[in-house]
C-alpha positions in Angstrom: 30.7 -12.9 65.3 32.0 -14.7 62.2 30.4 -16.5 59.3 32.2 -19.4 57.6 32.9 -19.1 53.9 35.3 -20.8 51.5 37.4 -19.2 48.8 35.4 -16.0 48.7 37.6 -13.5 46.8 35.2 -10.5 47.0 35.1 -10.3 50.8 37.5 -7.8 52.3 38.6 -8.4 55.9 41.7 -8.5 58.0 41.3 -12.2 58.4 41.2 -12.8 54.7 44.3 -10.8 54.2 46.1 -12.7 56.8 44.9 -16.2 55.9 44.0 -16.0 52.3 40.3 -16.4 52.8 40.5 -20.1 53.7 38.8 -19.9 57.0 36.3 -17.1 57.8 35.7 -13.4 57.3 34.3 -10.6 59.4 31.5 -8.8 57.6 31.1 -5.0 57.7 28.3 -2.7 56.8 29.6 -2.2 53.3 28.1 -5.7 52.4 24.6 -4.4 53.1 23.2 -2.4 50.3 19.7 -1.4 49.2 17.6 0.0 46.4 14.2 1.7 46.3 11.4 1.9 43.7 12.8 5.3 42.7 16.3 4.0 42.2 15.1 1.3 39.9 13.5 3.7 37.4 16.3 3.9 34.9 18.9 1.3 36.2 19.5 -0.9 39.1 21.3 1.3 41.6 22.1 0.3 45.2 23.3 2.4 48.1 25.1 1.5 51.3 23.2 1.7 54.7 23.9 4.7 56.9 25.8 3.8 60.0 27.0 7.3 61.0 25.9 9.7 63.8 24.7 12.5 61.6 21.1 13.4 62.2 20.1 10.5 64.4 18.6 12.9 67.0 16.2 14.2 64.4 13.9 11.2 64.7 10.6 13.1 64.6 9.0 13.4 61.2 7.5 16.6 62.4 10.8 18.3 63.3 13.1 17.6 60.3 15.6 20.4 60.0 14.7 21.2 56.4 11.0 20.2 56.5 9.4 21.8 59.6 5.7 21.5 60.4 2.9 23.1 62.3 0.5 20.8 64.1 -2.0 20.1 66.9 0.5 18.7 69.4 2.7 15.6 69.6 3.7 13.1 67.0 0.8 11.1 65.6 -1.6 14.1 65.5 -2.6 16.3 62.6 0.2 18.3 61.0 1.0 20.2 57.8 4.2 21.7 56.4 5.3 25.0 57.8 6.9 26.0 54.5 5.3 26.2 51.0 5.7 22.7 49.6 2.9 21.9 47.0 2.1 18.4 46.0 3.3 17.4 42.5 0.5 14.9 41.7 -2.3 14.7 39.3 -5.5 12.7 39.1 -7.9 11.6 41.8 -7.1 12.5 45.5 -9.6 12.0 48.3 -8.1 15.1 50.1 -7.2 13.7 53.5 -3.6 14.6 54.3 -3.4 15.7 57.9 -1.8 12.4 59.0 0.4 11.8 55.9 3.6 12.3 57.8 3.1 9.0 59.6 2.2 6.8 56.6 4.6 4.2 55.2 4.4 4.2 51.4 5.8 2.0 48.7 8.4 4.7 48.0 9.7 4.3 51.6 10.4 0.6 51.3 14.0 -0.5 50.9 15.0 -3.7 49.1 18.3 -5.1 50.3 21.2 -7.1 49.0 22.6 -8.7 52.2 25.6 -11.1 52.2 24.6 -11.9 55.8 21.3 -11.4 57.7 20.8 -7.7 58.5 18.7 -6.4 61.4 18.3 -2.7 62.4 16.8 -1.4 65.6 15.9 2.2 66.3 14.2 3.2 69.5 13.5 6.5 71.2 12.0 7.0 74.6 10.5 10.3 75.9 8.8 8.7 79.0 5.1 8.1 78.3 4.9 11.4 76.3 6.6 10.1 73.1 8.0 6.7 72.0 9.2 5.5 68.6 10.2 2.0 67.6 11.6 1.0 64.2 12.6 -2.6 63.3 14.0 -3.8 60.0 15.2 -7.3 59.2 16.4 -8.6 55.8 18.3 -11.6 54.6 19.1 -13.3 51.3 17.2 -16.6 50.8 19.5 -17.2 47.9 22.4 -15.1 46.5 20.0 -13.3 44.2 16.8 -13.4 46.2 16.2 -11.3 49.3 13.3 -11.1 51.8 12.6 -8.7 54.6 10.1 -6.9 56.8 9.7 -3.6 58.6 7.8 -2.8 61.8 7.3 0.8 63.0 5.4 2.1 66.0 4.7 5.6 67.3 3.1 6.0 70.7 2.6 9.5 72.0 0.3 10.3 74.9 1.0 14.0 74.8 1.0 16.5 77.6 -2.8 17.1 77.8 -5.9 14.9 78.1 -7.1 12.9 75.1 -4.0 13.7 73.0 -2.7 10.3 72.1 -1.2 9.5 68.7 -0.9 5.8 68.0 0.5 4.8 64.7 1.5 1.3 63.4 3.3 0.7 60.1 4.5 -2.7 58.8 5.9 -3.9 55.5 7.0 -7.1 53.9 9.2 -7.1 50.9 11.2 -9.3 48.5 13.6 -8.7 45.6 14.5 -11.4 43.1 17.1 -10.9 40.4 17.8 -13.6 37.8 21.3 -14.9 37.6 21.9 -13.1 34.3 20.6 -9.9 35.9 18.0 -9.4 33.1 14.9 -10.1 35.1 14.0 -8.3 38.4 10.9 -8.7 40.6 10.1 -6.4 43.5 7.1 -7.3 45.7 6.0 -5.4 48.8 3.0 -4.9 51.0 2.6 -1.9 53.3 0.1 -1.8 56.2 -0.8 1.4 58.1 -3.2 1.9 61.0 -3.2 5.5 62.3 -5.2 6.4 65.4 -5.2 10.1 66.5 -7.3 11.3 69.4 -9.0 14.7 68.8 -9.4 16.8 72.0 -10.5 19.9 70.1 -7.8 21.9 72.0 -7.6 22.8 75.6 -10.3 25.1 77.0 -7.8 27.6 78.4 -6.6 29.6 75.4 -4.0 31.7 77.2 -2.2 29.0 79.0 1.3 30.4 78.3 0.7 34.0 79.4 2.3 35.2 82.6 -1.1 36.0 84.3 -2.5 32.6 83.4 -3.1 30.2 86.3 -1.9 26.8 85.0 -2.5 23.6 86.8 0.5 21.7 88.1 -0.4 18.6 86.0 -1.4 19.6 82.5 -3.3 16.4 82.1 -5.9 18.0 84.5 -6.5 20.9 82.1 -10.0 20.7 80.6 -10.3 19.9 76.9 -13.2 20.5 74.5 -13.6 16.9 73.3 -13.1 13.7 75.2 -14.1 10.9 72.9 -13.4 12.2 69.3 -10.8 10.4 67.3 -9.5 9.7 63.8 -8.9 6.2 62.5 -7.1 5.9 59.2 -6.0 2.7 57.4 -3.9 2.2 54.3 -3.1 -1.2 53.1 -1.4 -1.7 49.8 0.5 -4.3 47.7 2.8 -3.5 44.8 4.3 -6.0 42.3 6.9 -4.5 39.9 8.7 -6.5 37.2 11.3 -5.5 34.8 13.1 -7.3 32.0 16.2 -6.1 30.2 16.3 -6.8 26.4 19.5 -6.6 24.4 22.9 -5.5 25.6 23.5 -4.8 29.3 26.1 -2.3 30.4 27.5 -1.5 33.8 29.6 1.2 35.5 31.5 1.2 38.8 33.2 -1.5 40.8 31.8 -4.9 41.5 30.4 -3.9 44.9 28.9 -0.5 43.7 28.2 -1.0 40.1 25.0 0.2 38.4 23.3 -2.2 35.9 22.4 -0.3 32.8 20.0 -1.8 30.2 19.7 -0.8 26.5 16.0 -1.9 26.3 13.7 -2.5 29.3 10.1 -3.5 29.8 8.5 -2.7 33.1 5.1 -3.7 34.4 3.7 -2.5 37.8 0.5 -3.6 39.5 -0.7 -1.8 42.7 -3.7 -2.5 44.8 -4.5 0.0 47.6 -7.4 0.1 50.2 -7.7 3.4 52.1 -10.2 4.3 54.7 -10.7 7.5 56.7 -13.1 7.8 59.6 -13.9 10.3 62.3 -15.8 9.2 65.4 -17.2 10.8 68.6 -19.8 9.9 71.2 -20.4 12.9 73.4 -22.3 16.2 73.6 -20.2 19.0 72.0 -20.5 21.3 75.0 -17.9 23.7 73.7 -19.3 23.8 70.2 -16.1 22.7 68.5 -18.0 21.3 65.6 -21.1 22.5 63.6 -24.3 21.0 64.9 -24.9 17.6 63.4 -27.9 15.5 62.5 -27.1 13.5 65.6 -25.8 15.9 68.3 -24.1 13.2 70.3 -22.9 10.3 68.0 -20.7 10.7 64.9 -19.2 8.0 62.7 -18.2 9.5 59.3 -16.3 7.2 57.0 -14.7 7.5 53.5 -13.1 4.6 51.7 -11.1 4.4 48.5 -10.1 1.2 46.7 -7.6 1.8 43.9 -6.2 -0.6 41.3 -3.4 0.6 39.1 -1.7 -1.1 36.1 1.3 0.5 34.5 3.3 -0.6 31.5 6.5 1.2 30.3 8.9 0.5 27.5 12.4 2.1 27.8 15.0 2.5 25.1 18.6 3.5 25.8 21.2 4.4 23.1 24.8 4.9 24.4 28.4 4.3 23.4 30.1 1.1 24.4 33.1 0.6 26.6 33.1 3.9 28.5 34.1 4.3 32.1 31.3 6.8 32.4 28.1 7.4 30.4 28.1 10.0 27.7 26.0 10.8 24.6 23.2 8.6 26.1 19.7 9.0 24.7 16.9 7.6 26.9 13.2 7.3 25.8 10.4 6.0 28.0 6.9 5.4 26.7 4.1 4.1 28.8 0.5 3.9 29.8 -1.2 3.8 33.2 -4.7 2.7 34.0 -6.3 3.7 37.4 -9.6 2.3 38.7 -11.2 3.8 41.8 -14.1 2.6 44.0 -15.0 5.6 46.2 -17.6 5.4 49.0 -18.7 7.9 51.6 -20.9 7.1 54.6 -22.6 8.6 57.5 -23.1 5.7 59.9 -25.7 5.9 62.7 -25.4 4.3 66.2 -27.3 1.3 65.1 -24.8 0.8 62.3 -27.2 1.7 59.5 -26.3 4.4 57.0 -28.1 7.7 57.0 -26.1 8.6 53.9 -24.1 6.7 51.3 -22.4 8.1 48.2 -20.8 5.4 46.0 -18.9 6.2 42.8 -16.6 4.2 40.5 -14.5 5.7 37.8 -11.2 5.3 36.0 -8.4 7.3 34.5 -6.0 6.4 31.6 -2.7 8.3 31.5 0.0 8.6 28.9 3.5 8.5 30.3 6.6 9.7 28.6 10.2 10.6 29.4 13.0 11.9 27.2 16.5 12.2 28.5 19.9 13.0 27.0 23.2 12.8 28.8 25.8 14.8 26.8 28.6 13.7 29.2 29.2 13.1 32.8 28.9 16.9 33.2 25.7 17.8 31.4 22.3 16.1 31.0 18.7 17.0 30.3 15.5 15.2 31.2 11.8 15.8 30.2 9.0 14.0 32.0 5.4 14.0 30.8 2.2 12.7 32.6 -1.1 13.4 30.8 -4.6 12.0 31.7 -6.3 11.7 28.3 -9.4 9.7 29.3 -11.5 9.3 32.4 -12.8 11.2 35.4 -9.8 13.6 35.5 -9.3 14.0 31.8 -7.1 17.1 31.2 -4.9 16.8 34.2 -1.2 16.9 33.3 2.3 17.3 34.8 5.2 18.3 32.6 8.6 18.6 34.2 12.0 19.4 32.9 15.4 19.2 34.6 19.0 19.7 33.6 22.2 19.1 35.5 25.4 21.0 34.8 28.6 20.0 36.5 31.0 23.0 36.4 33.9 21.3 38.1 34.7 19.5 41.4 35.8 22.8 42.8 33.1 25.0 41.3 30.2 22.6 42.0 27.1 21.9 39.9 23.9 23.6 38.9 20.5 22.0 38.6 17.9 23.8 36.6 14.2 22.8 36.8 10.7 23.7 35.7 7.3 22.1 35.9 3.8 22.9 34.8 0.9 21.2 36.6 -2.8 21.1 35.9 -4.6 19.3 38.7 -8.3 18.4 39.5 -9.6 19.5 42.9 -9.3 17.0 45.7 -12.6 15.2 46.2 -13.2 16.8 49.6 -13.3 20.2 48.0 -15.9 19.3 45.5 -18.1 16.9 47.5 -18.3 16.1 51.2 -21.1 14.8 53.3 -20.8 14.0 57.0 -22.7 14.4 60.3 -21.3 17.9 60.6 -20.6 19.1 57.1 -22.3 18.9 53.7 -21.4 20.7 50.4 -21.3 20.0 46.7 -19.0 22.4 44.6 -17.6 22.5 41.1 -14.2 24.1 41.4 -11.8 24.7 38.6 -8.4 22.9 38.3 -5.5 24.3 40.1 -2.6 25.4 37.8 1.0 25.6 39.1 4.0 26.9 37.2 7.4 26.5 38.7 11.0 27.6 37.9 13.9 26.5 40.1 17.6 27.0 40.3 19.9 24.9 42.6 23.6 25.3 43.2 25.4 22.5 45.0 29.1 22.5 46.0 30.1 19.4 47.9 33.7 20.5 48.4 32.7 23.7 50.2 29.5 22.2 51.8 27.2 24.7 50.2 23.7 24.2 48.7 21.5 27.1 47.6 18.2 27.2 45.7 15.8 29.7 44.3 12.3 28.7 43.3 9.4 30.7 41.9 5.8 29.5 41.9 2.8 30.9 40.1 -0.4 29.3 41.3 -3.8 29.9 39.8 -7.2 28.8 41.3 -5.6 27.9 44.6 -7.9 25.8 46.9 -8.1 26.0 50.6 -10.6 26.0 53.5 -12.0 29.1 55.3 -14.0 29.6 58.4 -17.8 29.6 57.9 -19.9 30.8 60.9 -18.9 30.3 64.5 -17.4 26.8 64.3 -17.8 25.6 60.7 -15.5 25.5 57.6 -16.1 25.5 53.9 -13.9 25.1 50.8 -13.1 28.1 48.6 -11.0 29.0 45.6 -8.7 31.9 45.1 -9.9 33.8 42.0 -6.5 35.5 41.2 -3.0 34.3 40.9 -0.6 33.7 43.8 3.1 34.4 43.5 5.6 32.8 45.7 9.4 33.2 45.7 11.3 30.8 47.9 15.1 31.1 48.5 17.1 28.8 50.7 20.8 28.4 51.7 22.6 25.7 53.5 26.2 25.7 54.6 28.3 23.5 56.8 31.2 25.1 58.6 34.1 23.2 60.2 36.9 24.5 62.4 39.0 21.7 63.8 36.5 19.7 65.9 33.8 22.4 65.9 30.9 22.3 63.4 28.1 24.6 62.4 25.3 23.3 60.1 23.2 26.3 59.0 20.1 26.4 56.9 17.8 29.4 56.2 14.7 29.8 54.0 13.2 33.1 52.8 9.7 33.1 51.4 7.9 36.1 49.8 4.3 35.9 48.6 1.7 38.4 47.7 -1.0 36.3 49.5 0.3 36.0 53.1 -3.2 35.6 54.5 -4.0 32.8 52.2 -0.8 30.7 52.2 0.0 31.4 55.9 3.7 30.6 56.0 6.5 32.5 57.7 8.7 34.8 55.7 11.9 33.5 57.3 12.8 30.0 58.8 16.2 28.9 60.0 17.7 25.8 61.6 21.2 25.8 63.0 23.1 22.9 64.6 26.3 23.7 66.5 28.4 20.9 67.9 31.8 19.6 68.9 33.1 16.3 67.6 35.5 14.2 69.6 36.8 10.6 69.5 37.8 8.9 72.8 39.9 5.8 73.1 40.3 5.8 69.3 36.9 4.1 68.9 34.2 6.0 70.8 33.0 8.8 68.5 31.0 11.5 70.2 29.2 14.8 69.3 27.8 17.3 71.8 25.9 20.3 70.7 22.6 22.1 70.4 20.0 22.9 67.7 18.3 26.3 67.3 15.2 26.7 65.1 13.3 29.9 64.5 10.7 31.3 62.2 9.3 34.8 61.9 5.7 35.4 63.1 2.9 34.5 60.6 -0.9 34.4 60.6 -1.7 30.9 62.1 -4.1 28.3 60.7 -6.9 26.7 62.6 -7.9 23.0 62.5 -11.3 21.2 62.1 -11.3 17.8 63.8 -14.5 16.6 62.0 -13.1 17.2 58.5 -9.4 16.7 59.5 -8.5 19.8 57.6 -6.5 22.9 58.4 -8.3 26.2 57.5 -7.9 29.9 57.5 -9.9 31.1 60.4 -9.3 33.9 62.9 -6.4 36.2 61.9 -4.2 35.5 64.9 -0.5 36.0 64.8 1.6 34.3 67.5 4.8 35.8 68.7 7.8 33.7 67.6 10.8 32.9 69.8 13.8 30.5 69.2 13.4 26.9 70.3 16.6 25.3 71.5 17.4 21.5 71.9 20.6 20.2 73.5 22.0 16.8 72.8 24.9 14.4 73.0 25.6 11.5 70.7 28.0 8.6 70.9 28.8 5.8 68.4 30.7 2.6 69.1 31.0 0.1 66.4 27.5 -0.7 65.3 25.5 1.1 68.1 24.7 4.9 68.0 23.1 6.5 71.1 21.8 9.9 71.9 20.4 11.9 74.8 18.4 15.0 73.9 16.5 17.6 75.8 13.9 19.3 73.6 12.9 22.9 74.2 15.5 23.4 76.9 15.0 27.2 76.9 11.3 27.0 77.8 10.6 29.7 80.3 13.6 31.8 79.2 12.1 33.5 76.1 8.5 32.2 76.6 6.6 29.7 78.6 5.5 27.9 75.5 4.3 28.4 72.0 1.6 27.7 69.4 1.8 26.8 65.7 -1.9 26.3 65.2 -4.7 28.3 66.8 -5.6 27.0 70.3 -3.4 24.0 70.2 -0.3 24.3 72.5 2.9 22.7 71.4 4.8 20.2 73.7 6.8 21.3 76.7 10.4 20.6 77.4 11.2 16.8 77.3 14.2 14.6 77.9 14.6 11.8 75.3 16.9 8.9 74.9 17.5 7.0 71.6 19.5 4.2 70.2 20.2 3.0 66.7 21.8 -0.5 66.5 22.7 -2.5 63.3 23.4 -6.2 63.3 24.9 -7.7 60.2 26.8 -10.8 61.3 
């Protein structure tokens, strides 16, 4: 399809070369670029959209090669990271994170610059067990004003009764840039509705053992809960404005340049409305939950309304007329105000409240950043966040990072360190529900981290070493037969984490390897494997000069570790029975093909089921999915 233009000297196409740009041009993907909130922190950077085959089969947020998870079943249900990946946040946190993998946040929204309307479709079908749909549309209203929307849907019925995950994400977004590029406005709204059925696990706990009698249809297996479910909502709006004062510099070509200010004023306003609820209406015959005030009906709800105002002034001092930035000093000074309206309810069947805990409070934080770029080879950056007034006074996060480019052949080194002092999540200090009630007063958790990263793009190597020292670590433990309670580690926890990634290529054969080694003196507390590895082996071939294909298989494996348990009523993972599951490799086979703007794949998950084992667990009593054939397509339209 072609779009008429006249005398457009920036558009590159065969037709323009042949006819001098007097008639029409054929657009390609390089005319669709985007930015994110993170990429606008220092300058206006844009990136091209990804139209390649790499990684399109890794659609599940729970099965990312470098960020594996453990969970209670299929997509849409409760999950947490398999590896040690602490949150680098401070201030108030309600403490509900079991469904975080499915939430669309402001940081995930892309703001486009599109010379022509752009639409992206991504769809995966695994019969009725698992389906994923992602739609994106964006177009410029004017040359310097873009508007777009996202729609994402996860629908997973699972292999067992009452195991459906149903997630809906949507976003609207717009980006306006003044003709002189001094003023920028980003506005977006994100809307999340997450529904996760809680079956309390299947009754048969040894379903994968050889002597276990398994029903032909696993939907007929008895489960412990038949009506329980989580319902989470997160709706949020963000308005971000920036204005460049003084001289404006730029680097790069006209289609890829970065706009660099010398003085910048940024104001951000965010409003968020979160709600978390757990509901059931049945007798707990298998005693999955502690006995409640009402033994049949439960409707526990927590809501958090949050308004944030942030103002930052940025100053940049750099030399003029350089093809690259050197001897650049950057200083950011800002202030952030957070207001919270927190409410917790126990709602009875007649919709009255048997308990209500309201609380309103605020935090005021000082924000600072100091950066110096010695040349295009060496830079240093120091970031400071300090809450100096409010509910969480004393929380802070200090982070330093330095990049050192040795050479294009030798690669680069990234050194990092951070010190975090964080208040306990609210659910640790106070929680009241039909099944649980506690009031605690825990100390802040302190985390010190040192990291070393080596990256060599020429030889396709990336390696890292990270050391963590954690004091006053918070987690949940088993209390009684079927209850949990929060607790705090009195001593320090040490964690060493080493990782290595390498891509090997021999003619048309490829091996993408990644391995992580973790060593801690608190295995029973952190409950992560010592070794995790993911390897992708495939052959690449092009047919008819246009049809690009890859065929291969993925292998993931982790060493055995003491598994966590899960409490549906609190939506929390906890350290319960000291059960260690045997660990066997999981193999997925796939084939991918790409023709022009469409990429397709066919994937068979867990193809080796029955070879090494009949199935596996990652969380106590919750079996992971069986083998499953999936089909996916990614299709971009930009004409």
